C-alpha positions, 0 to 999 in steps of 0.5 A: 733740691728746689729752693723755696723763698720764705714768705715775707712777714713784714708790711709797709708802715701806714701813715701815722700808725703807731708801733707797739713795744715789739714792732719796728721799722726795718732797714727796708722801711717796712714794718716788722715784728720781733717774732718775725726775725726768722722770716725772709732769710733768703741770703742766709739760706743761700749761704748755708746751701752753698756752704753745705755744697762746698761752694764759694759764697757770692760777693756781698753775701756775708755783708747782706747776712750781717746787715740783716742780723744786725737789723733784726737784733732788737729788744722790746721798748716803748714806741717800738723795739730798739736796735742792739748794736752787735759790737757791744756783745763780744766783750759781754760774752767773751771777757768773763770766759777768757778770764776764767780760762786764764785762771786755770793755769799760769800758761793759760794766763800768759796766753790770754793776757797776751792775746787780748791786747792783740785782738783789741788792737787788731779790731781797732785798726780794722775799724779805724781803717773803715772810718766807722763808729763802733760801740765795742770799745765803750762796751769793753770799758764799761763792762770791764769796770763793772765786772772788775768791781763785781769780782772785787766785791764778791771774791776779794772783799769776803776774805776779810782784809778789806775795810769799810772805808777802803770799799767806800773809796773804791765804790766812790771812785767808780761812781765818780769815773762813770759821772765824769764819763757821762759828762765827756759823752755830752758832746765835744762841741760840734759846729752847726752851720749858720744860715746868716752870712755868705761863705763861698765854697772852694771853687766859688771862693777862687772866682770870688777872690779873683774879682776881689784882689784887695781881699786875697789874704782873706779869701785864701784864709776862707778857702783854707778853713772852709769845710766842704763836708759841713759847708762852713768856715771853721774857726781856728783849731777846729777840725773835721772828724771823718768818723763823726762826719762833723766839725769839732771845735778845738778837736783833739782826737776821736776816742774810741773808748767813749765813742765820741770826739774829744774837743773844747767842750768835753776835754776837761771831763775826758781828762778827769775820767782818765785821772779818776779811773787811774787812781781807782784802778791802781788802788784796787790793784793794790788792795787785791794784791795785799789780800791775795799775796799776803806778806809781799809788797804789791810790786813784787806780788804782781810778778811773783806770788807763789801758791796763788794758783793753788786756789781758784778764787785767788788765781782768778783775782790774780788774773783780774789784777793783771788784766787791770794792770794792762788796761791801766798801763794803756790808759796811763800812757794816754793820760801822760800824752794828754797832760804833756799836750796840755802843758804845751797847748797843743792838741793831738790832732795838731801834734800829728799834723806837725809830725807829718809835715815835720814842723815845730819841735819834737822831743823824746822821739816825738812823744813831746811836740811843740808847734810853738803856735799857741804855746804861751808858757806852762801856767798860761797854757793850763789856765787857758785849758781850765777856763776855755768855754764853747757854746753848747752843741745842739747835736744829741749824743744818741744821733752820733752813737 
């Protein structure tokens, strides 16, 4: 069978040519249209042809197909079609399916609730190893919040056991969590290179220090704090994030759940997001168990709720409670670690470095790490955390997503 190459449906963009809502510039720098999404699919044609002939794919074929599909997955928007990140789709499509399947039988519940954390952890380690950004976890978190709230309003509230004040509390907690999340997404405090002054790079710094024997201590400090990627001298406690590819003031860690770093500028908002989520989630779990498993305390009902699978809506609510409990346990562990680190005035990055280099003091098998470098006592540490400020970053959030 003779292969035929599809005719290209794109053309180079002319200077100062505007785009309509369905047009866009593809990854090759050419102007294309949404209706042309199936044109010029040679990589996909070759892959399907080799698959039907039971032949192995050529190296790089899947990467080319994935890149092409990702580039053409767009929605109409003002001044050009906007690209949709493929990683946001799996939670939107699979989470409701898995939860509804889990509500069919207690065996399915066990399988799904065990498989979901394993799949999420596997995807986390996969993306963490590649040091790439992904919207999967942010999409999973936001969609889980919305879907659990929808289930609570549409399934639990109609049973009549939820009062208006309780519904207002859950709704307010959800809104405050989203507001705090938006604050945390504004930026952690990215450093921007300043044009003024002279900061020697590593090799030049070595020569520079040899010619200035009186400033050996200063030159060594410059070399240690110099970032070869951002080309700037980092202030104390500043770290370079390999995922965001920029330096962050008082870098704590890169959080996949907000798809951003946690640093000096957004650390308080991050803690507030965790606390609001935990309070809202725990209260929602309590109200749901009180409604589904009447006459039993929530702690006992979470483990033993007889007859809950006799009614599908009750079973689905019970499955959602367990899903929320698993997520809440994970976020609770993260929150506890954060509060402990703040109490000892140590960042997550500094704690990992201290454990790796075996410096400082550690307690409870490394759960508590005290480097001693910035620890000024419990009250002073919290005062420093609550009052720390940094200049607003000029980076746009959209540039880092």
